[in-house]
MOPAC internal coordinates of N, CA, C and O (Angstrom, degrees):
PM7 1SCF
backbone

  N    0.0000 0     0.00 0     0.00 0    0    0    0
  C    1.4424 1     0.00 0     0.00 0    1    0    0
  C    1.5267 1   109.63 1     0.00 0    2    1    0
  O    1.2310 1   120.39 1   -42.59 1    3    2    1
  N    1.3069 1   116.85 1   137.41 1    3    2    1
  C    1.4585 1   121.32 1   180.00 1    5    3    2
  C    1.5293 1   110.06 1   -70.43 1    6    5    3
  O    1.2310 1   121.64 1   -31.56 1    7    6    5
  N    1.3211 1   114.46 1   148.44 1    7    6    5
  C    1.4641 1   118.20 1   178.12 1    9    7    6
  C    1.5136 1   109.95 1   -71.79 1   10    9    7
  O    1.2310 1   120.91 1   -34.06 1   11   10    9
  N    1.3255 1   115.87 1   145.94 1   11   10    9
  C    1.4581 1   118.70 1   179.14 1   13   11   10
  C    1.5191 1   110.31 1   -82.65 1   14   13   11
  O    1.2310 1   121.11 1   -14.79 1   15   14   13
  N    1.2960 1   115.49 1   165.21 1   15   14   13
  C    1.4503 1   123.69 1  -174.40 1   17   15   14
  C    1.5268 1   112.10 1  -108.85 1   18   17   15
  O    1.2310 1   120.11 1  -164.77 1   19   18   17
  N    1.3093 1   117.40 1    15.23 1   19   18   17
  C    1.4662 1   121.77 1  -169.14 1   21   19   18
  C    1.5312 1   113.79 1   -60.11 1   22   21   19
  O    1.2310 1   119.77 1   145.66 1   23   22   21
  N    1.3020 1   118.04 1   -34.34 1   23   22   21
  C    1.4613 1   120.04 1  -178.42 1   25   23   22
  C    1.5223 1   111.41 1   -67.18 1   26   25   23
  O    1.2310 1   120.24 1   151.44 1   27   26   25
  N    1.3241 1   117.14 1   -28.56 1   27   26   25
  C    1.4646 1   121.73 1  -177.74 1   29   27   26
  C    1.5260 1   112.96 1  -117.29 1   30   29   27
  O    1.2310 1   120.23 1  -157.20 1   31   30   29
  N    1.3089 1   117.16 1    22.80 1   31   30   29
  C    1.4616 1   122.24 1  -175.85 1   33   31   30
  C    1.5341 1   111.23 1   -63.72 1   34   33   31
  O    1.2310 1   120.76 1   -49.56 1   35   34   33
  N    1.3243 1   116.15 1   130.44 1   35   34   33
  C    1.4648 1   120.82 1   179.23 1   37   35   34
  C    1.5350 1   111.01 1   -65.17 1   38   37   35
  O    1.2310 1   120.04 1   142.99 1   39   38   37
  N    1.3380 1   117.53 1   -37.01 1   39   38   37
  C    1.4653 1   120.12 1   177.90 1   41   39   38
  C    1.5262 1   110.82 1   -65.55 1   42   41   39
  O    1.2310 1   120.86 1   141.38 1   43   42   41
  N    1.3116 1   115.96 1   -38.62 1   43   42   41
  C    1.4720 1   119.68 1   178.43 1   45   43   42
  C    1.5236 1   110.03 1   -63.70 1   46   45   43
  O    1.2310 1   120.30 1   139.54 1   47   46   45
  N    1.3217 1   117.03 1   -40.46 1   47   46   45
  C    1.4604 1   120.93 1   177.58 1   49   47   46
  C    1.5216 1   111.06 1   -63.82 1   50   49   47
  O    1.2310 1   120.62 1   143.06 1   51   50   49
  N    1.3450 1   116.42 1   -36.94 1   51   50   49
  C    1.4637 1   120.31 1   176.43 1   53   51   50
  C    1.5271 1   109.77 1   -62.95 1   54   53   51
  O    1.2310 1   120.57 1   138.14 1   55   54   53
  N    1.3264 1   116.51 1   -41.86 1   55   54   53
  C    1.4667 1   120.94 1   178.29 1   57   55   54
  C    1.5255 1   110.05 1   -63.10 1   58   57   55
  O    1.2310 1   120.47 1   135.73 1   59   58   57
  N    1.3245 1   116.71 1   -44.27 1   59   58   57
  C    1.4599 1   120.29 1  -179.51 1   61   59   58
  C    1.5292 1   111.30 1   -62.84 1   62   61   59
  O    1.2310 1   120.62 1   143.27 1   63   62   61
  N    1.3209 1   116.42 1   -36.73 1   63   62   61
  C    1.4601 1   121.53 1  -179.87 1   65   63   62
  C    1.5219 1   111.64 1   -73.80 1   66   65   63
  O    1.2310 1   120.90 1   133.77 1   67   66   65
  N    1.3365 1   115.88 1   -46.23 1   67   66   65
  C    1.4598 1   120.95 1  -177.53 1   69   67   66
  C    1.5234 1   109.40 1  -149.58 1   70   69   67
  O    1.2310 1   119.57 1   -88.07 1   71   70   69
  N    1.3255 1   118.42 1    91.93 1   71   70   69
  C    1.4648 1   121.69 1  -176.99 1   73   71   70
  C    1.5281 1   114.24 1   -59.69 1   74   73   71
  O    1.2310 1   120.18 1   156.60 1   75   74   73
  N    1.3153 1   117.26 1   -23.40 1   75   74   73
  C    1.4617 1   119.89 1  -178.28 1   77   75   74
  C    1.5290 1   113.05 1   -88.88 1   78   77   75
  O    1.2310 1   120.00 1   177.09 1   79   78   77
  N    1.3318 1   117.61 1    -2.91 1   79   78   77
  C    1.4708 1   119.75 1   177.19 1   81   79   78
  C    1.5265 1   109.15 1   -67.81 1   82   81   79
  O    1.2310 1   120.81 1   -21.14 1   83   82   81
  N    1.3142 1   116.06 1   158.86 1   83   82   81
  C    1.4618 1   119.75 1  -178.30 1   85   83   82
  C    1.5327 1   110.64 1   -62.92 1   86   85   83
  O    1.2310 1   119.97 1   138.13 1   87   86   85
  N    1.3385 1   117.67 1   -41.87 1   87   86   85
  C    1.4712 1   119.67 1   179.01 1   89   87   86
  C    1.5254 1   111.39 1   -68.61 1   90   89   87
  O    1.2310 1   120.48 1   144.45 1   91   90   89
  N    1.3147 1   116.69 1   -35.55 1   91   90   89
  C    1.4573 1   120.15 1   175.97 1   93   91   90
  C    1.5153 1   112.02 1   -63.32 1   94   93   91
  O    1.2310 1   120.78 1   137.38 1   95   94   93
  N    1.3293 1   116.11 1   -42.62 1   95   94   93
  C    1.4614 1   119.79 1   178.25 1   97   95   94
  C    1.5146 1   111.84 1   -67.90 1   98   97   95
  O    1.2310 1   119.91 1   144.22 1   99   98   97
  N    1.3327 1   117.77 1   -35.78 1   99   98   97
  C    1.4705 1   120.83 1   176.42 1  101   99   98
  C    1.5219 1   109.71 1   -63.59 1  102  101   99
  O    1.2310 1   120.29 1   136.77 1  103  102  101
  N    1.3365 1   117.06 1   -43.23 1  103  102  101
  C    1.4674 1   119.64 1   178.65 1  105  103  102
  C    1.5275 1   110.55 1   -60.87 1  106  105  103
  O    1.2310 1   120.72 1   135.39 1  107  106  105
  N    1.3143 1   116.23 1   -44.61 1  107  106  105
  C    1.4728 1   120.63 1  -178.34 1  109  107  106
  C    1.5274 1   110.84 1   -61.17 1  110  109  107
  O    1.2310 1   120.16 1   138.01 1  111  110  109
  N    1.3212 1   117.29 1   -41.99 1  111  110  109
  C    1.4639 1   122.22 1   177.14 1  113  111  110
  C    1.5297 1   109.54 1   -66.07 1  114  113  111
  O    1.2310 1   120.81 1   138.18 1  115  114  113
  N    1.3210 1   116.06 1   -41.82 1  115  114  113
  C    1.4585 1   122.44 1  -175.95 1  117  115  114
  C    1.5333 1   113.08 1   -61.53 1  118  117  115
  O    1.2310 1   119.87 1   139.01 1  119  118  117
  N    1.3237 1   117.86 1   -40.99 1  119  118  117
  C    1.4753 1   120.14 1  -175.88 1  121  119  118
  C    1.5204 1   113.13 1   -68.60 1  122  121  119
  O    1.2310 1   120.16 1   166.33 1  123  122  121
  N    1.3184 1   117.30 1   -13.67 1  123  122  121
  C    1.4623 1   119.48 1   178.48 1  125  123  122
  C    1.5240 1   112.04 1   -67.48 1  126  125  123
  O    1.2310 1   119.79 1   153.52 1  127  126  125
  N    1.3306 1   118.01 1   -26.48 1  127  126  125
  C    1.4651 1   120.49 1  -176.98 1  129  127  126
  C    1.5306 1   113.61 1  -128.63 1  130  129  127
  O    1.2310 1   119.32 1   175.20 1  131  130  129
  N    1.3084 1   118.91 1    -4.80 1  131  130  129
  C    1.4731 1   122.42 1  -174.33 1  133  131  130
  C    1.5277 1   111.97 1   -67.19 1  134  133  131
  O    1.2310 1   119.63 1   -59.76 1  135  134  133
  N    1.3339 1   118.32 1   120.24 1  135  134  133
  C    1.4685 1   120.22 1   178.20 1  137  135  134
  C    1.5249 1   112.56 1   -65.97 1  138  137  135
  O    1.2310 1   119.94 1   148.87 1  139  138  137
  N    1.3326 1   117.72 1   -31.13 1  139  138  137
  C    1.4632 1   121.11 1   177.19 1  141  139  138
  C    1.5165 1   111.64 1   -64.83 1  142  141  139
  O    1.2310 1   120.40 1   137.96 1  143  142  141
  N    1.3369 1   116.83 1   -42.04 1  143  142  141
  C    1.4629 1   121.24 1   178.58 1  145  143  142
  C    1.5216 1   110.44 1   -64.83 1  146  145  143
  O    1.2310 1   120.94 1   138.60 1  147  146  145
  N    1.3288 1   115.81 1   -41.40 1  147  146  145
  C    1.4668 1   119.91 1   179.28 1  149  147  146
  C    1.5271 1   110.78 1   -63.04 1  150  149  147
  O    1.2310 1   120.40 1   139.72 1  151  150  149
  N    1.3246 1   116.84 1   -40.28 1  151  150  149
  C    1.4608 1   121.47 1   177.51 1  153  151  150
  C    1.5212 1   110.10 1   -65.88 1  154  153  151
  O    1.2310 1   120.70 1   136.88 1  155  154  153
  N    1.3166 1   116.26 1   -43.12 1  155  154  153
  C    1.4660 1   121.42 1   178.39 1  157  155  154
  C    1.5283 1   110.39 1   -59.75 1  158  157  155
  O    1.2310 1   120.44 1   132.19 1  159  158  157
  N    1.3183 1   116.76 1   -47.81 1  159  158  157
  C    1.4625 1   120.47 1  -179.95 1  161  159  158
  C    1.5230 1   111.10 1   -62.37 1  162  161  159
  O    1.2310 1   120.01 1   140.61 1  163  162  161
  N    1.3290 1   117.58 1   -39.39 1  163  162  161
  C    1.4596 1   121.39 1   179.82 1  165  163  162
  C    1.5289 1   111.39 1   -66.94 1  166  165  163
  O    1.2310 1   120.19 1   153.33 1  167  166  165
  N    1.3310 1   117.24 1   -26.67 1  167  166  165
  C    1.4587 1   120.55 1  -178.44 1  169  167  166
  C    1.5245 1   112.46 1   -79.18 1  170  169  167
  O    1.2310 1   119.96 1   165.52 1  171  170  169
  N    1.3193 1   117.68 1   -14.48 1  171  170  169
  C    1.4622 1   121.85 1  -178.86 1  173  171  170
  C    1.5220 1   110.78 1   -82.61 1  174  173  171
  O    1.2310 1   121.15 1   -20.56 1  175  174  173
  N    1.3168 1   115.40 1   159.44 1  175  174  173
  C    1.4662 1   119.39 1   174.07 1  177  175  174
  C    1.5233 1   107.77 1   -69.02 1  178  177  175
  O    1.2310 1   120.76 1   -19.91 1  179  178  177
  N    1.3101 1   116.15 1   160.09 1  179  178  177
  C    1.4624 1   119.65 1  -177.50 1  181  179  178
  C    1.5307 1   111.43 1   -60.95 1  182  181  179
  O    1.2310 1   120.25 1   144.96 1  183  182  181
  N    1.3247 1   117.13 1   -35.04 1  183  182  181
  C    1.4624 1   120.80 1   178.95 1  185  183  182
  C    1.5329 1   110.91 1   -65.05 1  186  185  183
  O    1.2310 1   120.56 1   134.05 1  187  186  185
  N    1.3350 1   116.54 1   -45.95 1  187  186  185
  C    1.4665 1   120.14 1   179.11 1  189  187  186
  C    1.5211 1   111.17 1   -66.72 1  190  189  187
  O    1.2310 1   120.57 1   141.40 1  191  190  189
  N    1.3184 1   116.51 1   -38.60 1  191  190  189
  C    1.4648 1   121.65 1   179.30 1  193  191  190
  C    1.5345 1   110.38 1   -61.91 1  194  193  191
  O    1.2310 1   120.27 1   134.78 1  195  194  193
  N    1.3129 1   117.08 1   -45.22 1  195  194  193
  C    1.4640 1   121.04 1   178.58 1  197  195  194
  C    1.5255 1   111.51 1   -64.86 1  198  197  195
  O    1.2310 1   120.90 1   141.86 1  199  198  197
  N    1.3139 1   115.89 1   -38.14 1  199  198  197
  C    1.4551 1   121.23 1   179.27 1  201  199  198
  C    1.5412 1   110.59 1   -63.03 1  202  201  199
  O    1.2310 1   120.29 1   134.11 1  203  202  201
  N    1.3395 1   117.05 1   -45.89 1  203  202  201
  C    1.4638 1   121.05 1   178.19 1  205  203  202
  C    1.5281 1   111.40 1   -67.55 1  206  205  203
  O    1.2310 1   120.36 1   139.80 1  207  206  205
  N    1.3191 1   116.92 1   -40.20 1  207  206  205
  C    1.4568 1   120.58 1   179.39 1  209  207  206
  C    1.5306 1   110.31 1   -61.58 1  210  209  207
  O    1.2310 1   120.49 1   140.01 1  211  210  209
  N    1.3084 1   116.68 1   -39.99 1  211  210  209
  C    1.4589 1   120.21 1   178.41 1  213  211  210
  C    1.5253 1   110.76 1   -69.58 1  214  213  211
  O    1.2310 1   120.48 1   137.18 1  215  214  213
  N    1.3331 1   116.68 1   -42.82 1  215  214  213
  C    1.4620 1   121.32 1  -179.29 1  217  215  214
  C    1.5240 1   111.77 1   -60.33 1  218  217  215
  O    1.2310 1   120.71 1   138.20 1  219  218  217
  N    1.3329 1   116.24 1   -41.80 1  219  218  217
  C    1.4627 1   121.01 1  -176.40 1  221  219  218
  C    1.5285 1   113.17 1  -102.01 1  222  221  219
  O    1.2310 1   120.42 1  -171.70 1  223  222  221
  N    1.3142 1   116.81 1     8.30 1  223  222  221
  C    1.4708 1   122.35 1   178.48 1  225  223  222
  C    1.5257 1   111.12 1    53.18 1  226  225  223
  O    1.2310 1   121.10 1  -125.29 1  227  226  225
  N    1.3345 1   115.50 1    54.71 1  227  226  225
  C    1.4606 1   122.31 1  -178.60 1  229  227  226
  C    1.5197 1   110.42 1  -110.65 1  230  229  227
  O    1.2310 1   121.08 1   -23.49 1  231  230  229
  N    1.3126 1   115.53 1   156.51 1  231  230  229
  C    1.4670 1   120.51 1   172.77 1  233  231  230
  C    1.5187 1   108.43 1   -71.22 1  234  233  231
  O    1.2310 1   120.51 1   -34.52 1  235  234  233
  N    1.3031 1   116.63 1   145.48 1  235  234  233
  C    1.4599 1   120.94 1  -179.84 1  237  235  234
  C    1.5091 1   109.95 1   -92.44 1  238  237  235
  O    1.2310 1   120.10 1   180.00 1  239  238  237

């Protein structure tokens, strides 16, 4: 399986820069169901996963 690009995702950077931008909102909607994002989150340590979940207001 190819490695995911979630850590360096351009849409994620758009969200970080301006969460209310259209691309930022698309990214936020996208991570709710994206299998790549779920795999990326599962690959992180529990501390990093909690940190990202808090930053992006996601369910753990």
